[in-house]
C-alpha positions in Angstrom: 79.2 89.9 123.0 79.5 93.5 123.9 76.2 95.3 123.9 77.3 99.0 123.7 80.3 99.7 121.6 79.8 103.5 121.7 82.3 105.6 123.6 82.9 109.1 124.9 86.1 110.5 123.5 88.6 111.7 126.2 90.1 114.0 123.6 87.1 116.0 122.4 84.4 114.9 124.9 82.0 113.9 122.1 80.0 110.7 122.3 80.5 108.4 119.3 77.8 105.9 118.7 80.1 103.3 117.2 83.5 102.0 118.3 85.4 101.2 115.1 86.7 97.6 115.2 88.8 98.0 112.1 91.0 100.5 110.3 92.6 100.1 106.9 95.2 101.8 104.7 94.5 102.4 101.0 98.1 101.8 99.8 101.5 100.7 101.1 103.8 103.3 102.6 106.0 103.3 99.5 103.1 104.1 97.1 102.8 107.7 96.0 100.9 109.8 93.4 104.1 109.7 91.2 103.2 106.0 90.5 99.6 106.6 89.3 99.0 105.7 85.7 102.4 104.2 85.1 102.5 101.1 83.0 105.0 99.4 85.4 102.7 99.8 88.5 99.4 98.8 89.9 97.3 99.7 92.9 94.1 97.8 93.4 92.1 97.1 96.6 94.2 94.0 97.2 97.4 94.2 95.3 100.1 96.7 94.5 103.2 96.7 92.3 105.7 99.6 92.1 107.9 99.8 89.0 107.7 96.1 88.4 110.1 95.7 91.3 108.3 95.9 94.6 105.2 93.7 95.3 102.5 94.0 97.9 99.3 92.2 99.1 96.8 93.6 101.4 95.9 91.6 104.5 94.5 91.8 108.0 96.3 91.8 111.3 93.6 90.5 113.6 93.7 91.1 117.4 91.4 89.4 119.8 89.4 91.7 122.1 89.7 90.3 125.6 86.4 89.5 127.4 84.5 89.9 124.1 83.6 88.0 121.0 85.0 90.9 119.0 88.1 91.0 116.9 90.0 94.2 116.1 91.6 94.4 112.7 94.2 96.5 111.0 94.0 96.4 107.2 97.7 96.6 106.2 100.1 95.9 103.3 102.8 93.3 103.2 105.7 93.3 100.7 106.4 89.9 99.1 109.2 88.6 97.0 108.5 88.5 93.3 108.2 84.7 93.4 105.7 84.7 96.3 103.7 87.6 94.8 103.4 85.8 91.4 102.2 82.6 93.2 99.7 84.6 95.2 98.3 86.2 92.0 98.3 82.8 90.3 96.0 81.3 93.0 94.1 84.5 93.9 90.7 83.3 92.5 91.4 79.6 92.8 89.3 77.5 95.2 91.6 75.9 97.8 94.0 78.8 97.8 93.7 78.7 101.6 95.8 75.5 101.5 98.8 77.5 100.3 101.7 77.7 102.7 102.2 81.1 104.2 104.3 83.7 102.3 107.0 85.5 104.2 106.8 89.3 103.9 107.6 92.6 105.5 104.9 94.8 107.0 104.7 97.9 104.7 102.3 100.0 106.7 103.2 102.4 109.4 100.6 102.3 112.2 101.1 105.6 114.1 99.6 104.4 117.4 102.6 102.1 118.0 106.2 102.8 119.0 108.7 101.7 117.8 107.7 101.8 114.1 105.7 99.0 112.5 107.1 99.2 109.0 109.4 96.3 108.2 108.2 93.9 110.9 108.5 90.3 109.8 105.3 88.6 108.8 103.7 85.5 107.4 100.8 86.1 105.0 98.2 83.3 105.2 95.8 83.1 102.3 92.2 82.4 103.1 89.2 81.2 100.9 88.5 83.3 97.8 86.8 86.6 98.8 88.5 86.9 102.2 91.5 89.0 102.8 94.7 87.2 103.8 95.6 86.9 107.5 98.8 88.7 108.5 100.7 86.9 111.3 103.5 88.9 112.9 106.7 87.3 114.0 106.4 86.7 117.7 108.6 89.5 119.0 108.3 91.9 121.8 107.1 94.7 119.5 103.8 96.0 121.1 101.8 95.2 117.9 103.1 91.6 117.9 102.4 91.3 121.6 98.8 92.6 121.1 98.2 90.1 118.3 99.3 87.2 120.6 97.7 88.3 123.9 94.7 90.4 122.8 93.6 93.9 123.8 90.9 95.3 126.0 88.0 97.4 124.8 89.7 100.3 126.6 92.7 99.9 124.3 90.3 99.8 121.3 88.8 103.1 122.5 92.3 104.6 122.9 93.2 103.5 119.3 89.9 105.0 118.1 90.7 108.3 119.8 94.2 108.4 118.5 93.2 107.6 114.9 90.2 110.0 114.9 92.2 112.9 116.1 95.3 112.2 114.1 93.1 112.3 110.9 91.6 115.7 112.0 95.0 117.2 112.4 96.2 116.5 108.8 
């Protein structure tokens, strides 16, 4: 296990006591304020529906951190077909839901530290026991995010992500 996960930022020179090992997005990319309060939509911490036509579930892309017991996670949204979304909702609080086959979906979160874009990468959403976010498995392509999920990342890469995310948020 890594003993010191603090880091000195190469962008601003400040020392940050904690190295974030997870980032999450509050809503799918398609969600917007125009959908708030509508009867044909929903945005909760785990599920999203837009105009009773587009369906999303929140899950985790987990990436092993090389030479560490740590796992780095992206909290992302995956769009599902109506049928798969309805099934996921049906078993959402059911014991044994982790025995469900994976649901095919499309990544619906743009992660700005990757190029090319991450939106619309093919995924399989694996449910886990009740209370745990689903696991998002990316199709094994040569996209940098998919490669990182398969091969892992270094702590230096986690630090670079932290710097990029921290400073992109400051510039908004």
